[in-house]
N, C-alpha and C positions, 0 to 999 in steps of 0.2 A: 346690502348692495356694496357698502364701503370694504366689508371684508372679500367679498368676493375678488372686487378690485386688486387689493392688497396682496391676496394671495395669488392673482394672476400675475402680478408684477414679482413676486416672489421667484416663482416658478419660471416667468421670462428670464431673469437676473441668472438662476441658477444655471436654465439652458445657457445661456451667451458664456457664463464662466465654462460649464464643460466643453463647449464647442470649441472654445480657444486651448483649452488642455488637452482635446483631442487633436485640434489643429497642430499644436506643438509638436507632441508625439509623432504624428506622420508625416510633419516636415522634417524631423531630426532623425528620426529611426532608420533611414535608410542609409545613414551614415554613422551607424553607431560603434563601429569599429575602426581602428586603424589598421585597412590591411597592408600596407607597405610605408616605409619610411626611409629618407635618406637625411644625413646630417654631414655638411662638407663646410671645411675651415674654409674662410674666405678673407680672414685677418690682412693676410699678405700681398693680395691683389692690390692694384691702386686704386685709388678712392674714386676716381671716374669708372671703372670697372663695377665695383661694391654698388655704385650709385644707378647705373645700369642695371645690375644685377635687380636689386631693392623695388625698381620702377617695374620692371618685367615680372616680378613675384607678385606684384599688386594686381597684376590682370588676370595671372593664374589664380590667384587664391578666392577659393569658392567658386571656380568654373565647375559646372555639372555636365556630366556626359549620360545621357541615357541610356539603357541596353540598345543596342545595334545601331548608336549614334557613333559616328565618325570624330573624330578630336584633330584639329589641327592647330599647332604650336603658332605658326605663322597669322593664319587667320583671328586667334584671340590673343595674342599679344600685340598686332597690328605692324605696321611699317615702324621701324625705328630712326627716327627723324630729331633734330635739333629742336624743332617746333612742337615736340610731343616730350620733350624735357632729356632726349638721350643725349650723353656725352659721348666725345672721342675718344676710343681706350683702345688699348692694344688688343689686337683679335688673332689668331691662328688663321691665316691665309697659305695655302701653299705652304712652302719651304718658310716664308717669311712671316712677321710680328708685325704687321702696320697699326695705325689706329683706324680704326673704324667707328663711325657713329653707331652705340650699342653694344660697342665690345663688351666682352666677358658674358653675354646673357646665354652663350653657348654650354654654360656650366648650367644653367637654369634648365636648359632643354634636354641635355645628358641625365640629369636627375629625373626628370620627367619621364626618359626614355627607359631608364632604370625601374623606375616604378610601373611603367608600361609592362616591362618584361616580366616583375617579379609576380605581377595579380593577374596573367595570362591574357593580357589583351592581344590584338589581332595585329600586329604591326602591318603598316602598309609601305609607311616609306620613313626611309634613315638615312640619312649620311654620315659618313664618319669621317672624321678628320684626318687629311693627309700624312699627318705625322703624330706620334703619341704628346700627349698633352699633360702637364702635370698635374691636375686637380682631379683627373679620371681614369681608373684603369684601362688599360687597352681593350678595346673590343665594346666599351660601355658608354662610348660617347654619341651624340648626336649635335652635329654642327646645324645650323640654321642662318640663311641669309635670304632676306625677307623676297620674296619674287622669283627664286632659284631653289635653295634647298629648304626644305619642310620635314617636319616629324610629324606624320599622322597614323595613329591606330583606332581601332573599332574596339567599343567596349562589347565583349562578347558574354558576359555574365548576364543575370536574371534581374540585375538591380542598378539602380544609378549609383554611380560614384564621383566623387568629389576632390576635389583638389586643396589642399591647407599649405600654403607658402610663406615663408616668412624669412626675415634674416634679423641678426640683432648686431651686425657692425662686425662680428667675427665669425659667427656661423650661419651657413645657409640650410633654412630645414624644408624639407616639401614631403608631405604625407598625402596618401589616398586614403580616403573614407570611403566606405561602404558598407556592406554587409559581409562579414569573411565566410561564412556558410556557401557564397554565391559564387566567391572565386578561386583562381586555383592557385596559391599563394607559392612559389619556389623559392630557392636562394640561386642567386647568382655568383657565380664563381670564375675568376680569369685564371688561367695559366701561362707562365711565359717559357718560352723555349730555352733549354740550358744549351750553352756551345761547349 
């Protein structure tokens, strides 16, 4: 009788270990590939801008979008307020560069926009800045202003996608993870008109 109980306990432990391995495989499997990646130098930005970008990147990091689910930058990142840790920093507002709470995070939304374009997401809302900005190629920027301008797109692939975003103080790196075979990856190019 003792032998049967011992065998059953060994069997149960083996099943738990196998189940844990299986669960780990299936929770990481959909995000096996780096579908698109963007690295931008941020070392020359103000300290407040870098801190705002780092805070917003923490909200983006790990965000998952299921097939046919809509992504909203503003909904995910939330309001940019001092209470939430955002600082006043230079922003591109029309022809001016005033300090606004959360200034600088348009760099993160622009990277997100580019990854969405590169991986074939269906862009629903995107507002460009009113002038060219230093850190982003013309036409590849996406300004965000909570309650006014948002970046939204829908995952039109057959698999979930996930963002990985982080900065090391000198570079901002944003990746879109998923299953490469399910996405339509393209290369973005910009052309400037010559006079």
